[in-house]
C-alpha positions in Angstrom: 81.1 -61.2 14.2 81.3 -60.4 17.5 79.2 -62.8 19.8 77.0 -59.9 21.1 75.7 -58.6 17.9 73.2 -61.1 17.2 71.7 -60.4 20.4 71.9 -56.7 19.9 70.0 -56.7 17.1 67.4 -58.7 18.0 66.8 -55.8 21.4 67.0 -53.3 18.2 64.1 -55.1 16.4 62.2 -55.3 19.6 62.4 -51.5 20.1 61.2 -50.4 17.2 58.6 -52.8 17.2 57.4 -51.4 20.4 58.3 -47.7 19.5 57.2 -47.3 15.5 54.1 -49.7 15.4 51.8 -48.1 18.0 52.6 -45.0 15.8 51.8 -46.2 12.8 48.2 -47.4 14.3 47.5 -44.1 16.1 48.1 -41.9 13.0 46.1 -44.6 11.1 43.1 -44.3 13.6 43.6 -40.3 13.4 42.9 -40.6 9.7 40.1 -42.9 9.8 38.2 -40.9 12.8 38.9 -37.8 10.9 37.1 -39.3 7.6 34.4 -40.1 9.3 34.2 -37.0 11.1 34.4 -35.2 7.7 31.8 -37.7 6.5 29.5 -37.3 9.6 29.5 -33.5 9.3 29.0 -33.4 5.1 26.0 -35.4 6.0 24.9 -33.2 8.2 24.7 -30.3 6.3 23.3 -32.0 3.6 20.7 -33.3 5.8 20.4 -29.7 7.4 19.7 -29.1 3.6 17.2 -31.3 2.5 15.3 -30.0 5.6 15.5 -26.8 4.9 14.7 -27.5 1.5 11.6 -29.5 2.6 10.5 -26.3 5.3 10.9 -24.3 2.3 8.6 -26.5 0.0 6.1 -26.7 2.8 5.8 -23.0 3.6 2.4 -21.6 2.7 2.3 -19.5 -0.8 0.6 -16.2 -0.7 -2.4 -16.2 0.2 -3.7 -15.0 -2.9 -2.4 -13.0 -6.0 -4.0 -10.0 -7.4 -4.6 -9.0 -11.2 -4.2 -6.0 -11.7 -5.3 -4.2 -15.3 -2.2 -1.8 -16.3 -3.4 1.5 -18.0 -0.9 2.3 -20.2 0.3 -1.2 -21.2 -3.0 -2.6 -21.1 -1.7 -5.9 -19.7 -2.9 -7.8 -16.6 0.2 -8.2 -13.9 -0.6 -11.2 -11.6 1.0 -10.2 -8.0 0.9 -11.1 -4.7 -1.6 -9.4 -2.4 0.9 -7.7 -0.1 3.6 -7.1 -2.7 0.2 -5.3 -4.3 -0.2 -3.4 -1.0 3.3 -2.1 -1.0 3.1 -1.2 -4.7 -0.1 1.0 -3.8 1.1 2.6 -0.8 4.6 3.8 -3.1 2.1 5.3 -5.2 -1.1 6.4 -3.2 1.3 8.2 -0.5 4.3 10.2 -0.7 7.5 8.2 1.1 8.1 11.1 3.2 5.1 10.8 5.0 5.7 9.4 8.8 5.8 6.0 9.5 2.3 5.8 10.9 0.7 7.5 8.6 2.1 5.1 6.3 0.8 2.1 7.9 -2.7 3.7 8.2 -2.3 4.2 4.6 -1.7 -0.1 4.1 -4.4 -0.7 5.8 -6.8 1.2 4.0 -5.0 0.2 0.7 -5.3 -3.3 1.5 -9.0 -3.2 2.8 -10.4 -1.3 -0.5 -8.4 -4.1 -2.6 -10.8 -7.1 -0.3 -13.6 -5.2 -0.9 -13.0 -5.0 -4.6 -12.5 -8.6 -5.1 -15.4 -9.4 -3.0 -17.5 -7.1 -5.1 -20.1 -8.0 -7.6 -19.5 -5.1 -9.4 -17.4 -5.5 -12.6 -18.0 -1.8 -13.7 -14.6 -0.1 -14.9 -13.1 -3.5 -14.8 -11.2 -5.6 -18.0 -12.3 -9.2 -18.2 -9.9 -11.2 -15.7 -8.9 -8.6 -13.8 -9.6 -7.8 -9.9 -8.6 -4.3 -10.3 -7.3 -1.7 -12.4 -4.4 1.1 -11.6 -6.2 3.8 -12.2 -6.8 6.4 -9.7 -10.2 7.8 -11.1 -12.3 4.0 -10.1 -9.4 2.2 -7.8 -6.0 3.0 -6.2 -2.9 4.1 -7.8 -0.4 0.9 -8.3 2.9 1.1 -9.8 5.4 -1.9 -9.5 9.1 -1.7 -8.1 10.7 -1.9 -11.7 8.5 1.9 -11.5 9.5 2.8 -8.7 13.2 1.9 -9.0 13.2 3.8 -12.1 11.0 6.9 -10.7 13.3 7.0 -6.9 16.7 6.4 -8.9 19.3 6.4 -6.0 16.5 6.4 -3.7 14.7 3.4 -4.0 16.4 0.9 -1.8 15.7 3.3 1.5 12.0 4.3 -0.1 11.3 0.7 -0.5 12.3 -0.6 2.5 10.4 2.5 4.5 7.4 1.4 2.7 7.7 -2.8 3.3 8.6 -1.7 7.2 5.2 0.0 6.8 2.9 -2.6 5.1 4.8 -5.6 6.9 3.3 -3.7 10.0 -0.3 -4.5 9.0 0.4 -7.4 7.1 -2.5 -9.6 6.7 -5.3 -6.9 8.3 -7.9 -5.2 6.5 -10.6 -2.8 8.1 -14.1 -4.4 9.0 -17.7 -2.9 10.0 -20.7 -5.5 11.4 -17.7 -8.3 10.1 -17.4 -7.0 6.4 -14.9 -5.2 4.7 -15.0 -1.1 4.7 -15.2 0.8 1.8 -11.8 2.3 2.9 -12.2 5.5 0.9 -9.2 8.1 1.3 -8.1 11.0 -0.9 -4.6 13.5 -0.2 -6.1 16.5 1.3 -9.4 18.0 2.9 -10.7 21.7 3.3 -10.2 21.3 6.8 -12.8 18.7 7.1 -13.8 15.5 5.4 -17.1 14.9 4.3 -19.9 12.7 5.2 -20.4 9.9 2.4 -24.2 11.0 2.0 -23.3 14.8 0.9 -21.3 13.4 -1.9 -21.9 10.1 -2.7 -26.1 10.1 -1.8 -25.2 6.8 0.5 -25.1 7.2 4.2 -22.0 5.3 5.5 -22.0 4.9 9.4 -18.0 4.7 9.6 -17.5 7.6 6.8 -18.8 10.7 8.9 -17.8 14.2 8.6 -14.5 15.0 11.3 -12.5 18.0 11.6 -8.9 17.9 10.0 -6.9 20.6 10.5 -3.6 19.4 10.0 -4.5 19.5 5.9 -3.8 23.2 6.1 0.1 22.7 5.9 -0.6 20.4 2.4 0.6 22.3 -0.8 -2.4 21.4 -2.2 -4.3 23.2 0.2 -5.4 26.1 -1.5 -5.6 26.1 -5.6 -6.3 28.7 -8.2 -6.8 28.1 -12.4 -8.6 29.8 -15.0 -11.0 28.3 -17.8 -12.4 30.1 -20.9 -15.8 31.5 -20.4 -17.0 29.3 -23.8 -15.3 26.4 -21.8 -16.9 27.1 -18.9 -20.3 27.2 -20.6 -19.7 23.8 -22.3 -19.0 21.9 -20.2 -21.9 23.0 -17.9 -24.5 23.5 -20.8 -25.2 27.0 -19.4 -24.9 30.8 -20.8 -23.4 33.0 -18.4 -24.4 36.4 -18.2 -22.1 39.6 -18.0 -22.1 39.5 -14.2 -18.6 39.1 -12.2 -20.2 36.9 -9.5 -21.1 33.2 -11.0 -24.3 31.5 -9.8 -25.6 31.3 -6.0 -24.3 28.8 -3.2 -28.2 26.9 -2.0 -26.5 24.6 0.4 -22.9 23.3 2.0 -22.3 19.8 3.5 -21.4 19.2 6.9 -17.7 19.3 5.5 -18.3 22.9 4.2 -18.0 21.9 0.7 -20.9 23.0 -2.1 -23.7 20.4 -1.5 -26.1 22.4 -4.2 -25.1 25.4 -6.8 -27.3 26.9 -8.9 -26.4 29.1 -12.2 -29.0 30.8 -14.2 -31.4 28.9 -12.7 -29.7 25.8 -13.3 -29.4 23.3 -10.1 -26.3 21.3 -10.1 -24.9 19.5 -7.1 -21.0 20.0 -6.1 -20.0 17.0 -7.1 -21.3 17.4 -10.5 -19.9 20.7 -11.3 -16.5 19.1 -10.0 -16.6 16.5 -12.4 -18.0 18.2 -15.3 -14.9 20.9 -14.7 -12.6 18.5 -13.3 -11.7 20.7 -10.2 -9.4 19.7 -7.0 -12.3 19.9 -5.0 -16.3 20.6 -4.3 -15.1 23.6 -2.0 -14.7 26.3 -4.5 -15.8 29.8 -6.2 -16.4 31.5 -9.3 -15.2 34.8 -10.6 -16.0 35.8 -13.9 -12.9 38.2 -15.1 -13.4 39.4 -19.0 -13.3 36.1 -21.2 -12.1 34.2 -18.2 -13.8 32.1 -15.3 -11.1 32.2 -12.2 -11.7 29.1 -10.3 -10.4 29.0 -6.4 -10.7 25.4 -5.0 -9.5 24.3 -1.4 -8.5 20.6 -0.2 -7.9 18.0 -2.6 -10.1 15.2 -3.3 -13.9 13.8 -2.5 -13.2 14.8 0.8 -14.7 11.4 2.3 -12.8 9.2 4.9 -9.1 9.4 5.6 -7.6 12.5 4.4 -3.4 11.8 4.1 -2.3 15.1 4.4 -4.5 15.1 7.9 -3.0 11.1 8.9 0.4 12.4 8.7 -0.2 15.9 10.7 -1.6 13.4 13.1 1.4 11.2 13.6 3.5 13.9 13.5 1.5 14.8 16.7 2.8 11.2 18.0 -0.3 9.2 17.2 0.0 6.1 16.0 -1.6 4.4 12.6 -4.6 2.9 14.9 -5.4 6.1 16.5 -5.1 7.5 12.8 -7.5 4.7 11.8 -9.9 5.8 14.2 -10.2 9.4 13.6 -10.9 9.1 9.9 -13.2 5.7 10.0 -15.6 5.4 12.9 -15.8 2.3 14.8 -14.4 0.1 12.6 -12.2 -2.7 13.7 -9.0 -4.0 12.5 -9.7 -7.7 11.5 -7.5 -10.6 10.1 -8.3 -11.1 6.2 -8.1 -15.0 6.6 -11.6 -15.2 7.1 -12.1 -13.9 3.6 -9.5 -15.5 1.6 -11.8 -18.3 0.5 -14.7 -16.0 -0.7 -12.0 -14.2 -2.7 -10.8 -17.8 -4.4 -14.4 -18.7 -5.1 -14.6 -15.4 -7.0 -11.4 -15.3 -8.8 
């Protein structure tokens, strides 16, 4: 062995210690640091998730649920208020209408519901329910499953449009003298809306007759139907003579509908004749042809409040939903539903 060899081994060992050991320490430190960072990141995610979950738990629930009696199934559906409004707007107004008209409809639908829920009247209302889906007494309502079946491939775009309209008026209703109004609406006027007292007998300050010329574009503006003379006589409790022209108009309303009508010395209100014969409107004419009565009507619906086709016509002219509301409901205010929520809960 060379006398320098031991010395060389010592030097080599020192070099190894100097170069290798720090690298090992750095790698070890780096791994530990990465583990610590990963652990910290995971904890942040957990903490963030917990915060979100906590926020979700603390988020307010829908203010109130609506108990809707479904006429066909004879069952009760409990639906969040705003979801109910979506179902009504989608059912009561064509989805092809302008967005501003749909917004006006959502305000009317929500107001109609709130007034009904605050009412003490249980007429035509099954026990345990707030409202029915029967258009004769309340508002038409379809749930999302029913709408999906109806709209098929157009469901997604249609429901999105309706939802947008409802969201734009979320939590808002129409009030007069700080009370929810009777937000009456109907399909198509005869060119005018009707004073409430001329149709229902009760004068309501915000339900006044206004011109509605846009309705002439509605496919429901004019309608003709026939009925057997015998059926006509049975429904009205009269006996017709052989004259071609049937009856005499005694008076008309400001909305140009039949207010009172006389047939063979028997006097009827226009509303009574419309109800008994199930006519589209109380703006009607009769003509006898042999064994049949030809009936022509103008407009579709009772004519009081907001005309839906009129609302769409206004929207097409660039009017917004507030303009539409203020045109068909005079001197009303768009208000928050919140002050009425507790009263609705108490009633439920």
